[in-house]
mmJSON file of the N, C-alpha and C atoms, coordinates in Angstrom:
{"data_MODEL":{"atom_site":{
"group_PDB":["ATOM","ATOM","ATOM","ATOM","ATOM","ATOM","ATOM","ATOM","ATOM","ATOM","ATOM","ATOM","ATOM","ATOM","ATOM","ATOM","ATOM","ATOM","ATOM","ATOM","ATOM","ATOM","ATOM","ATOM","ATOM","ATOM","ATOM","ATOM","ATOM","ATOM","ATOM","ATOM","ATOM","ATOM","ATOM","ATOM","ATOM","ATOM","ATOM","ATOM","ATOM","ATOM","ATOM","ATOM","ATOM","ATOM","ATOM","ATOM","ATOM","ATOM","ATOM","ATOM","ATOM","ATOM","ATOM","ATOM","ATOM","ATOM","ATOM","ATOM","ATOM","ATOM","ATOM","ATOM","ATOM","ATOM","ATOM","ATOM","ATOM","ATOM","ATOM","ATOM","ATOM","ATOM","ATOM","ATOM","ATOM","ATOM","ATOM","ATOM","ATOM","ATOM","ATOM","ATOM","ATOM","ATOM","ATOM","ATOM","ATOM","ATOM","ATOM","ATOM","ATOM","ATOM","ATOM","ATOM","ATOM","ATOM","ATOM","ATOM","ATOM","ATOM","ATOM","ATOM","ATOM","ATOM","ATOM","ATOM","ATOM","ATOM","ATOM","ATOM","ATOM","ATOM","ATOM","ATOM","ATOM","ATOM","ATOM","ATOM","ATOM","ATOM","ATOM","ATOM","ATOM","ATOM","ATOM","ATOM","ATOM","ATOM","ATOM","ATOM","ATOM","ATOM","ATOM","ATOM","ATOM","ATOM","ATOM","ATOM","ATOM","ATOM","ATOM","ATOM","ATOM","ATOM","ATOM","ATOM","ATOM","ATOM","ATOM","ATOM","ATOM","ATOM","ATOM","ATOM","ATOM","ATOM","ATOM","ATOM","ATOM","ATOM","ATOM","ATOM","ATOM","ATOM","ATOM","ATOM","ATOM","ATOM","ATOM","ATOM","ATOM","ATOM","ATOM","ATOM","ATOM","ATOM","ATOM","ATOM","ATOM","ATOM","ATOM","ATOM","ATOM","ATOM","ATOM","ATOM","ATOM","ATOM","ATOM","ATOM","ATOM","ATOM","ATOM","ATOM","ATOM","ATOM","ATOM","ATOM","ATOM","ATOM","ATOM","ATOM"],
"id":[1,2,3,4,5,6,7,8,9,10,11,12,13,14,15,16,17,18,19,20,21,22,23,24,25,26,27,28,29,30,31,32,33,34,35,36,37,38,39,40,41,42,43,44,45,46,47,48,49,50,51,52,53,54,55,56,57,58,59,60,61,62,63,64,65,66,67,68,69,70,71,72,73,74,75,76,77,78,79,80,81,82,83,84,85,86,87,88,89,90,91,92,93,94,95,96,97,98,99,100,101,102,103,104,105,106,107,108,109,110,111,112,113,114,115,116,117,118,119,120,121,122,123,124,125,126,127,128,129,130,131,132,133,134,135,136,137,138,139,140,141,142,143,144,145,146,147,148,149,150,151,152,153,154,155,156,157,158,159,160,161,162,163,164,165,166,167,168,169,170,171,172,173,174,175,176,177,178,179,180,181,182,183,184,185,186,187,188,189,190,191,192,193,194,195,196,197,198,199,200,201,202,203,204],
"type_symbol":["N","C","C","N","C","C","N","C","C","N","C","C","N","C","C","N","C","C","N","C","C","N","C","C","N","C","C","N","C","C","N","C","C","N","C","C","N","C","C","N","C","C","N","C","C","N","C","C","N","C","C","N","C","C","N","C","C","N","C","C","N","C","C","N","C","C","N","C","C","N","C","C","N","C","C","N","C","C","N","C","C","N","C","C","N","C","C","N","C","C","N","C","C","N","C","C","N","C","C","N","C","C","N","C","C","N","C","C","N","C","C","N","C","C","N","C","C","N","C","C","N","C","C","N","C","C","N","C","C","N","C","C","N","C","C","N","C","C","N","C","C","N","C","C","N","C","C","N","C","C","N","C","C","N","C","C","N","C","C","N","C","C","N","C","C","N","C","C","N","C","C","N","C","C","N","C","C","N","C","C","N","C","C","N","C","C","N","C","C","N","C","C","N","C","C","N","C","C","N","C","C","N","C","C"],
"label_atom_id":["N","CA","C","N","CA","C","N","CA","C","N","CA","C","N","CA","C","N","CA","C","N","CA","C","N","CA","C","N","CA","C","N","CA","C","N","CA","C","N","CA","C","N","CA","C","N","CA","C","N","CA","C","N","CA","C","N","CA","C","N","CA","C","N","CA","C","N","CA","C","N","CA","C","N","CA","C","N","CA","C","N","CA","C","N","CA","C","N","CA","C","N","CA","C","N","CA","C","N","CA","C","N","CA","C","N","CA","C","N","CA","C","N","CA","C","N","CA","C","N","CA","C","N","CA","C","N","CA","C","N","CA","C","N","CA","C","N","CA","C","N","CA","C","N","CA","C","N","CA","C","N","CA","C","N","CA","C","N","CA","C","N","CA","C","N","CA","C","N","CA","C","N","CA","C","N","CA","C","N","CA","C","N","CA","C","N","CA","C","N","CA","C","N","CA","C","N","CA","C","N","CA","C","N","CA","C","N","CA","C","N","CA","C","N","CA","C","N","CA","C","N","CA","C","N","CA","C","N","CA","C","N","CA","C","N","CA","C"],
"label_alt_id":[null,null,null,null,null,null,null,null,null,null,null,null,null,null,null,null,null,null,null,null,null,null,null,null,null,null,null,null,null,null,null,null,null,null,null,null,null,null,null,null,null,null,null,null,null,null,null,null,null,null,null,null,null,null,null,null,null,null,null,null,null,null,null,null,null,null,null,null,null,null,null,null,null,null,null,null,null,null,null,null,null,null,null,null,null,null,null,null,null,null,null,null,null,null,null,null,null,null,null,null,null,null,null,null,null,null,null,null,null,null,null,null,null,null,null,null,null,null,null,null,null,null,null,null,null,null,null,null,null,null,null,null,null,null,null,null,null,null,null,null,null,null,null,null,null,null,null,null,null,null,null,null,null,null,null,null,null,null,null,null,null,null,null,null,null,null,null,null,null,null,null,null,null,null,null,null,null,null,null,null,null,null,null,null,null,null,null,null,null,null,null,null,null,null,null,null,null,null,null,null,null,null,null,null],
"label_comp_id":["MET","MET","MET","THR","THR","THR","THR","THR","THR","GLU","GLU","GLU","GLU","GLU","GLU","THR","THR","THR","LEU","LEU","LEU","PHE","PHE","PHE","LEU","LEU","LEU","GLN","GLN","GLN","GLU","GLU","GLU","ILE","ILE","ILE","LEU","LEU","LEU","GLU","GLU","GLU","GLU","GLU","GLU","ARG","ARG","ARG","ASP","ASP","ASP","ARG","ARG","ARG","LEU","LEU","LEU","PHE","PHE","PHE","ARG","ARG","ARG","GLU","GLU","GLU","ALA","ALA","ALA","ALA","ALA","ALA","ARG","ARG","ARG","LEU","LEU","LEU","GLN","GLN","GLN","SER","SER","SER","GLN","GLN","GLN","ILE","ILE","ILE","LYS","LYS","LYS","GLY","GLY","GLY","TYR","TYR","TYR","GLU","GLU","GLU","ASP","ASP","ASP","PHE","PHE","PHE","GLU","GLU","GLU","LYS","LYS","LYS","GLU","GLU","GLU","ARG","ARG","ARG","ALA","ALA","ALA","SER","SER","SER","PHE","PHE","PHE","GLN","GLN","GLN","ASN","ASN","ASN","GLN","GLN","GLN","LEU","LEU","LEU","SER","SER","SER","GLU","GLU","GLU","LYS","LYS","LYS","ASP","ASP","ASP","LEU","LEU","LEU","GLN","GLN","GLN","ILE","ILE","ILE","LEU","LEU","LEU","SER","SER","SER","LEU","LEU","LEU","GLN","GLN","GLN","GLN","GLN","GLN","GLN","GLN","GLN","VAL","VAL","VAL","GLU","GLU","GLU","TYR","TYR","TYR","LEU","LEU","LEU","LYS","LYS","LYS","ARG","ARG","ARG","LYS","LYS","LYS","VAL","VAL","VAL"],
"label_asym_id":["A","A","A","A","A","A","A","A","A","A","A","A","A","A","A","A","A","A","A","A","A","A","A","A","A","A","A","A","A","A","A","A","A","A","A","A","A","A","A","A","A","A","A","A","A","A","A","A","A","A","A","A","A","A","A","A","A","A","A","A","A","A","A","A","A","A","A","A","A","A","A","A","A","A","A","A","A","A","A","A","A","A","A","A","A","A","A","A","A","A","A","A","A","A","A","A","A","A","A","A","A","A","A","A","A","A","A","A","A","A","A","A","A","A","A","A","A","A","A","A","A","A","A","A","A","A","A","A","A","A","A","A","A","A","A","A","A","A","A","A","A","A","A","A","A","A","A","A","A","A","A","A","A","A","A","A","A","A","A","A","A","A","A","A","A","A","A","A","A","A","A","A","A","A","A","A","A","A","A","A","A","A","A","A","A","A","A","A","A","A","A","A","A","A","A","A","A","A","A","A","A","A","A","A"],
"label_entity_id":["1","1","1","1","1","1","1","1","1","1","1","1","1","1","1","1","1","1","1","1","1","1","1","1","1","1","1","1","1","1","1","1","1","1","1","1","1","1","1","1","1","1","1","1","1","1","1","1","1","1","1","1","1","1","1","1","1","1","1","1","1","1","1","1","1","1","1","1","1","1","1","1","1","1","1","1","1","1","1","1","1","1","1","1","1","1","1","1","1","1","1","1","1","1","1","1","1","1","1","1","1","1","1","1","1","1","1","1","1","1","1","1","1","1","1","1","1","1","1","1","1","1","1","1","1","1","1","1","1","1","1","1","1","1","1","1","1","1","1","1","1","1","1","1","1","1","1","1","1","1","1","1","1","1","1","1","1","1","1","1","1","1","1","1","1","1","1","1","1","1","1","1","1","1","1","1","1","1","1","1","1","1","1","1","1","1","1","1","1","1","1","1","1","1","1","1","1","1","1","1","1","1","1","1"],
"label_seq_id":[1,1,1,2,2,2,3,3,3,4,4,4,5,5,5,6,6,6,7,7,7,8,8,8,9,9,9,10,10,10,11,11,11,12,12,12,13,13,13,14,14,14,15,15,15,16,16,16,17,17,17,18,18,18,19,19,19,20,20,20,21,21,21,22,22,22,23,23,23,24,24,24,25,25,25,26,26,26,27,27,27,28,28,28,29,29,29,30,30,30,31,31,31,32,32,32,33,33,33,34,34,34,35,35,35,36,36,36,37,37,37,38,38,38,39,39,39,40,40,40,41,41,41,42,42,42,43,43,43,44,44,44,45,45,45,46,46,46,47,47,47,48,48,48,49,49,49,50,50,50,51,51,51,52,52,52,53,53,53,54,54,54,55,55,55,56,56,56,57,57,57,58,58,58,59,59,59,60,60,60,61,61,61,62,62,62,63,63,63,64,64,64,65,65,65,66,66,66,67,67,67,68,68,68],
"pdbx_PDB_ins_code":[null,null,null,null,null,null,null,null,null,null,null,null,null,null,null,null,null,null,null,null,null,null,null,null,null,null,null,null,null,null,null,null,null,null,null,null,null,null,null,null,null,null,null,null,null,null,null,null,null,null,null,null,null,null,null,null,null,null,null,null,null,null,null,null,null,null,null,null,null,null,null,null,null,null,null,null,null,null,null,null,null,null,null,null,null,null,null,null,null,null,null,null,null,null,null,null,null,null,null,null,null,null,null,null,null,null,null,null,null,null,null,null,null,null,null,null,null,null,null,null,null,null,null,null,null,null,null,null,null,null,null,null,null,null,null,null,null,null,null,null,null,null,null,null,null,null,null,null,null,null,null,null,null,null,null,null,null,null,null,null,null,null,null,null,null,null,null,null,null,null,null,null,null,null,null,null,null,null,null,null,null,null,null,null,null,null,null,null,null,null,null,null,null,null,null,null,null,null,null,null,null,null,null,null],
"Cartn_x":[0.911,0.566,1.718,1.699,2.732,2.278,3.463,2.923,2.089,2.143,1.363,-0.051,-0.188,-1.446,-2.221,-1.723,-1.67,-2.058,-1.401,-1.972,-3.289,-3.271,-4.487,-5.798,-5.342,-6.802,-6.956,-6.128,-6.296,-7.101,-6.79,-7.102,-8.986,-8.981,-10.292,-11.251,-10.874,-11.408,-11.757,-10.765,-10.826,-12.089,-12.289,-13.254,-14.317,-14.627,-15.859,-16.312,-15.533,-15.695,-16.249,-15.822,-16.379,-17.662,-17.826,-18.799,-20.288,-19.846,-20.804,-21.18,-20.084,-20.526,-21.347,-21.083,-21.791,-23.365,-23.455,-25.092,-25.731,-25.152,-25.534,-25.927,-24.961,-25.51,-26.851,-26.783,-27.891,-29.42,-29.058,-30.306,-30.672,-30.029,-30.536,-31.271,-30.442,-31.065,-32.595,-32.551,-33.776,-34.892,-34.535,-35.467,-35.668,-34.913,-35.461,-36.325,-36.314,-37.291,-38.652,-38.637,-40.129,-40.417,-39.658,-40.553,-41.096,-40.232,-40.644,-42.2,-42.324,-43.442,-44.503,-44.14,-45.391,-45.704,-44.759,-45.434,-45.836,-45.447,-46.149,-47.808,-47.972,-49.522,-49.892,-49.706,-50.253,-50.744,-49.986,-50.039,-51.2,-51.087,-51.883,-53.153,-53.632,-55.016,-55.225,-54.372,-55.009,-55.101,-54.896,-55.245,-56.473,-56.968,-58.012,-59.117,-58.534,-59.901,-60.038,-58.899,-59.519,-60.057,-59.743,-60.549,-62.289,-62.342,-63.976,-64.492,-63.438,-64.081,-64.399,-63.373,-63.804,-64.742,-65.077,-66.15,-67.689,-67.505,-68.813,-68.978,-67.685,-68.158,-68.904,-68.211,-68.585,-69.78,-70.529,-71.797,-72.746,-72.307,-72.968,-73.026,-72.186,-72.227,-73.205,-73.295,-74.352,-75.368,-75.749,-77.171,-77.439,-76.543,-77.069,-77.132,-76.364,-76.57,-77.926,-78.574,-79.617,-80.764,-80.684,-81.551,-81.858,-80.732,-80.656,-81.321],
"Cartn_y":[114.73,113.528,112.464,112.108,111.011,109.502,108.802,107.541,106.877,107.014,106.432,106.953,108.34,108.94,108.399,107.872,107.536,105.999,105.256,103.82,103.9,104.55,104.782,104.97,106.058,106.593,105.033,104.363,103.409,102.182,102.035,101.005,101.577,102.834,103.394,103.111,103.758,103.155,101.527,101.209,99.384,99.051,99.306,99.072,99.561,100.947,101.338,100.629,100.209,99.356,97.916,97.152,96.048,96.294,97.34,97.48,97.632,98.406,98.92,97.398,96.531,95.297,94.613,94.6,93.65,93.987,95.472,96.166,95.81,95.804,95.714,93.889,93.345,91.655,91.519,92.172,91.964,92.737,94.027,94.387,93.28,92.916,91.847,90.854,90.196,89.45,89.912,90.834,91.333,91.635,91.821,91.795,90.283,89.327,87.968,87.458,88.143,87.522,88.328,89.733,90.162,89.553,89.049,88.26,87.062,86.282,85.197,85.515,86.451,86.675,87.072,87.819,88.164,86.726,85.664,84.22,83.644,83.682,82.863,83.311,84.706,85.184,84.728,84.828,84.095,83.173,81.939,80.832,80.326,81.313,81.184,81.294,82.527,83.087,81.703,81.073,80.132,79.175,78.663,77.725,78.203,79.101,79.674,79.291,79.676,79.398,78.498,77.425,75.988,75.41,75.851,75.19,75.687,76.669,77.043,76.158,75.97,75.263,74.042,73.381,71.826,72.061,72.717,72.605,73.135,73.876,73.719,72.338,71.985,70.526,69.543,69.496,68.549,68.794,69.972,70.477,69.906,70.171,69.664,68.013,67.269,66.095,65.398,66.071,65.658,66.151,67.005,67.313,66.306,65.948,64.992,63.658,63.361,61.821,61.991,62.792,62.856,63.163,63.432,63.471,61.906,61.243,59.717,58.691],
"Cartn_z":[45.819,46.506,46.781,48.048,48.33,47.681,47.753,47.484,48.55,49.467,50.63,50.396,50.176,49.97,48.606,47.682,46.401,46.831,47.551,47.744,48.512,49.46,50.556,49.603,48.813,47.704,47.014,46.254,45.478,46.212,47.436,48.573,48.495,48.637,49.123,47.902,46.605,45.483,45.315,45.401,45.102,46.095,47.238,48.088,47.984,47.391,46.937,45.673,44.962,43.57,44.079,45.046,45.56,46.082,47.088,47.663,46.63,45.463,44.739,44.11,43.407,43.17,43.923,45.002,46.128,46.069,46.057,46.008,44.643,43.654,42.474,42.657,43.094,43.291,43.869,45.107,46.043,45.583,44.769,44.299,43.244,42.524,41.478,42.041,43.381,44.216,44.469,44.971,45.494,44.272,43.255,42.088,41.88,41.846,41.791,43.111,43.9,45.064,44.675,44.384,44.024,42.821,41.916,40.471,41.268,42.221,42.665,43.062,43.98,44.697,44.093,42.938,41.927,41.32,41.096,40.36,41.226,42.555,43.652,43.936,43.849,44.304,42.76,41.433,40.478,40.584,40.831,41.093,42.201,43.319,44.228,44.105,43.211,42.317,41.262,40.598,39.643,40.49,41.656,42.289,43.131,43.782,44.153,42.888,41.867,40.827,40.382,40.375,40.043,41.33,42.295,43.673,43.655,42.897,43.129,41.956,40.624,39.424,40.027,40.879,41.558,42.217,43.163,43.854,43.154,42.02,41.233,40.669,40.258,39.565,40.395,41.236,42.326,42.87,42.859,43.412,42.083,40.953,39.941,39.629,39.915,39.969,41.309,42.562,43.457,42.908,42.031,41.714,41.011,39.921,39.157,39.532,40.476,41.072,42.266,42.376,42.991,42.328,40.806,39.743,39.205,39.502,38.857,39.498],
"occupancy":[1.0,1.0,1.0,1.0,1.0,1.0,1.0,1.0,1.0,1.0,1.0,1.0,1.0,1.0,1.0,1.0,1.0,1.0,1.0,1.0,1.0,1.0,1.0,1.0,1.0,1.0,1.0,1.0,1.0,1.0,1.0,1.0,1.0,1.0,1.0,1.0,1.0,1.0,1.0,1.0,1.0,1.0,1.0,1.0,1.0,1.0,1.0,1.0,1.0,1.0,1.0,1.0,1.0,1.0,1.0,1.0,1.0,1.0,1.0,1.0,1.0,1.0,1.0,1.0,1.0,1.0,1.0,1.0,1.0,1.0,1.0,1.0,1.0,1.0,1.0,1.0,1.0,1.0,1.0,1.0,1.0,1.0,1.0,1.0,1.0,1.0,1.0,1.0,1.0,1.0,1.0,1.0,1.0,1.0,1.0,1.0,1.0,1.0,1.0,1.0,1.0,1.0,1.0,1.0,1.0,1.0,1.0,1.0,1.0,1.0,1.0,1.0,1.0,1.0,1.0,1.0,1.0,1.0,1.0,1.0,1.0,1.0,1.0,1.0,1.0,1.0,1.0,1.0,1.0,1.0,1.0,1.0,1.0,1.0,1.0,1.0,1.0,1.0,1.0,1.0,1.0,1.0,1.0,1.0,1.0,1.0,1.0,1.0,1.0,1.0,1.0,1.0,1.0,1.0,1.0,1.0,1.0,1.0,1.0,1.0,1.0,1.0,1.0,1.0,1.0,1.0,1.0,1.0,1.0,1.0,1.0,1.0,1.0,1.0,1.0,1.0,1.0,1.0,1.0,1.0,1.0,1.0,1.0,1.0,1.0,1.0,1.0,1.0,1.0,1.0,1.0,1.0,1.0,1.0,1.0,1.0,1.0,1.0,1.0,1.0,1.0,1.0,1.0,1.0],
"B_iso_or_equiv":[0.0,0.0,0.0,0.0,0.0,0.0,0.0,0.0,0.0,0.0,0.0,0.0,0.0,0.0,0.0,0.0,0.0,0.0,0.0,0.0,0.0,0.0,0.0,0.0,0.0,0.0,0.0,0.0,0.0,0.0,0.0,0.0,0.0,0.0,0.0,0.0,0.0,0.0,0.0,0.0,0.0,0.0,0.0,0.0,0.0,0.0,0.0,0.0,0.0,0.0,0.0,0.0,0.0,0.0,0.0,0.0,0.0,0.0,0.0,0.0,0.0,0.0,0.0,0.0,0.0,0.0,0.0,0.0,0.0,0.0,0.0,0.0,0.0,0.0,0.0,0.0,0.0,0.0,0.0,0.0,0.0,0.0,0.0,0.0,0.0,0.0,0.0,0.0,0.0,0.0,0.0,0.0,0.0,0.0,0.0,0.0,0.0,0.0,0.0,0.0,0.0,0.0,0.0,0.0,0.0,0.0,0.0,0.0,0.0,0.0,0.0,0.0,0.0,0.0,0.0,0.0,0.0,0.0,0.0,0.0,0.0,0.0,0.0,0.0,0.0,0.0,0.0,0.0,0.0,0.0,0.0,0.0,0.0,0.0,0.0,0.0,0.0,0.0,0.0,0.0,0.0,0.0,0.0,0.0,0.0,0.0,0.0,0.0,0.0,0.0,0.0,0.0,0.0,0.0,0.0,0.0,0.0,0.0,0.0,0.0,0.0,0.0,0.0,0.0,0.0,0.0,0.0,0.0,0.0,0.0,0.0,0.0,0.0,0.0,0.0,0.0,0.0,0.0,0.0,0.0,0.0,0.0,0.0,0.0,0.0,0.0,0.0,0.0,0.0,0.0,0.0,0.0,0.0,0.0,0.0,0.0,0.0,0.0,0.0,0.0,0.0,0.0,0.0,0.0],
"pdbx_formal_charge":[null,null,null,null,null,null,null,null,null,null,null,null,null,null,null,null,null,null,null,null,null,null,null,null,null,null,null,null,null,null,null,null,null,null,null,null,null,null,null,null,null,null,null,null,null,null,null,null,null,null,null,null,null,null,null,null,null,null,null,null,null,null,null,null,null,null,null,null,null,null,null,null,null,null,null,null,null,null,null,null,null,null,null,null,null,null,null,null,null,null,null,null,null,null,null,null,null,null,null,null,null,null,null,null,null,null,null,null,null,null,null,null,null,null,null,null,null,null,null,null,null,null,null,null,null,null,null,null,null,null,null,null,null,null,null,null,null,null,null,null,null,null,null,null,null,null,null,null,null,null,null,null,null,null,null,null,null,null,null,null,null,null,null,null,null,null,null,null,null,null,null,null,null,null,null,null,null,null,null,null,null,null,null,null,null,null,null,null,null,null,null,null,null,null,null,null,null,null,null,null,null,null,null,null],
"auth_seq_id":[1,1,1,2,2,2,3,3,3,4,4,4,5,5,5,6,6,6,7,7,7,8,8,8,9,9,9,10,10,10,11,11,11,12,12,12,13,13,13,14,14,14,15,15,15,16,16,16,17,17,17,18,18,18,19,19,19,20,20,20,21,21,21,22,22,22,23,23,23,24,24,24,25,25,25,26,26,26,27,27,27,28,28,28,29,29,29,30,30,30,31,31,31,32,32,32,33,33,33,34,34,34,35,35,35,36,36,36,37,37,37,38,38,38,39,39,39,40,40,40,41,41,41,42,42,42,43,43,43,44,44,44,45,45,45,46,46,46,47,47,47,48,48,48,49,49,49,50,50,50,51,51,51,52,52,52,53,53,53,54,54,54,55,55,55,56,56,56,57,57,57,58,58,58,59,59,59,60,60,60,61,61,61,62,62,62,63,63,63,64,64,64,65,65,65,66,66,66,67,67,67,68,68,68],
"auth_comp_id":["MET","MET","MET","THR","THR","THR","THR","THR","THR","GLU","GLU","GLU","GLU","GLU","GLU","THR","THR","THR","LEU","LEU","LEU","PHE","PHE","PHE","LEU","LEU","LEU","GLN","GLN","GLN","GLU","GLU","GLU","ILE","ILE","ILE","LEU","LEU","LEU","GLU","GLU","GLU","GLU","GLU","GLU","ARG","ARG","ARG","ASP","ASP","ASP","ARG","ARG","ARG","LEU","LEU","LEU","PHE","PHE","PHE","ARG","ARG","ARG","GLU","GLU","GLU","ALA","ALA","ALA","ALA","ALA","ALA","ARG","ARG","ARG","LEU","LEU","LEU","GLN","GLN","GLN","SER","SER","SER","GLN","GLN","GLN","ILE","ILE","ILE","LYS","LYS","LYS","GLY","GLY","GLY","TYR","TYR","TYR","GLU","GLU","GLU","ASP","ASP","ASP","PHE","PHE","PHE","GLU","GLU","GLU","LYS","LYS","LYS","GLU","GLU","GLU","ARG","ARG","ARG","ALA","ALA","ALA","SER","SER","SER","PHE","PHE","PHE","GLN","GLN","GLN","ASN","ASN","ASN","GLN","GLN","GLN","LEU","LEU","LEU","SER","SER","SER","GLU","GLU","GLU","LYS","LYS","LYS","ASP","ASP","ASP","LEU","LEU","LEU","GLN","GLN","GLN","ILE","ILE","ILE","LEU","LEU","LEU","SER","SER","SER","LEU","LEU","LEU","GLN","GLN","GLN","GLN","GLN","GLN","GLN","GLN","GLN","VAL","VAL","VAL","GLU","GLU","GLU","TYR","TYR","TYR","LEU","LEU","LEU","LYS","LYS","LYS","ARG","ARG","ARG","LYS","LYS","LYS","VAL","VAL","VAL"],
"auth_asym_id":["A","A","A","A","A","A","A","A","A","A","A","A","A","A","A","A","A","A","A","A","A","A","A","A","A","A","A","A","A","A","A","A","A","A","A","A","A","A","A","A","A","A","A","A","A","A","A","A","A","A","A","A","A","A","A","A","A","A","A","A","A","A","A","A","A","A","A","A","A","A","A","A","A","A","A","A","A","A","A","A","A","A","A","A","A","A","A","A","A","A","A","A","A","A","A","A","A","A","A","A","A","A","A","A","A","A","A","A","A","A","A","A","A","A","A","A","A","A","A","A","A","A","A","A","A","A","A","A","A","A","A","A","A","A","A","A","A","A","A","A","A","A","A","A","A","A","A","A","A","A","A","A","A","A","A","A","A","A","A","A","A","A","A","A","A","A","A","A","A","A","A","A","A","A","A","A","A","A","A","A","A","A","A","A","A","A","A","A","A","A","A","A","A","A","A","A","A","A","A","A","A","A","A","A"],
"auth_atom_id":["N","CA","C","N","CA","C","N","CA","C","N","CA","C","N","CA","C","N","CA","C","N","CA","C","N","CA","C","N","CA","C","N","CA","C","N","CA","C","N","CA","C","N","CA","C","N","CA","C","N","CA","C","N","CA","C","N","CA","C","N","CA","C","N","CA","C","N","CA","C","N","CA","C","N","CA","C","N","CA","C","N","CA","C","N","CA","C","N","CA","C","N","CA","C","N","CA","C","N","CA","C","N","CA","C","N","CA","C","N","CA","C","N","CA","C","N","CA","C","N","CA","C","N","CA","C","N","CA","C","N","CA","C","N","CA","C","N","CA","C","N","CA","C","N","CA","C","N","CA","C","N","CA","C","N","CA","C","N","CA","C","N","CA","C","N","CA","C","N","CA","C","N","CA","C","N","CA","C","N","CA","C","N","CA","C","N","CA","C","N","CA","C","N","CA","C","N","CA","C","N","CA","C","N","CA","C","N","CA","C","N","CA","C","N","CA","C","N","CA","C","N","CA","C","N","CA","C","N","CA","C","N","CA","C","N","CA","C"],
"pdbx_PDB_model_num":[1,1,1,1,1,1,1,1,1,1,1,1,1,1,1,1,1,1,1,1,1,1,1,1,1,1,1,1,1,1,1,1,1,1,1,1,1,1,1,1,1,1,1,1,1,1,1,1,1,1,1,1,1,1,1,1,1,1,1,1,1,1,1,1,1,1,1,1,1,1,1,1,1,1,1,1,1,1,1,1,1,1,1,1,1,1,1,1,1,1,1,1,1,1,1,1,1,1,1,1,1,1,1,1,1,1,1,1,1,1,1,1,1,1,1,1,1,1,1,1,1,1,1,1,1,1,1,1,1,1,1,1,1,1,1,1,1,1,1,1,1,1,1,1,1,1,1,1,1,1,1,1,1,1,1,1,1,1,1,1,1,1,1,1,1,1,1,1,1,1,1,1,1,1,1,1,1,1,1,1,1,1,1,1,1,1,1,1,1,1,1,1,1,1,1,1,1,1,1,1,1,1,1,1]
}}}
């Protein structure tokens, strides 16, 4: 293998390594977004449950006001 071929091969390997690192970084970022979406969905569910609890308590208060 000539020096020129060796240098070309080295450049290709370095580019492959750079692309691999970038792909790994992007995969990690995607995982973070997926985790965020799961947390967001969980918080939205909690908010919905709290809204139902508030509505129920408001109805109870209205009922008690009418009784008084």
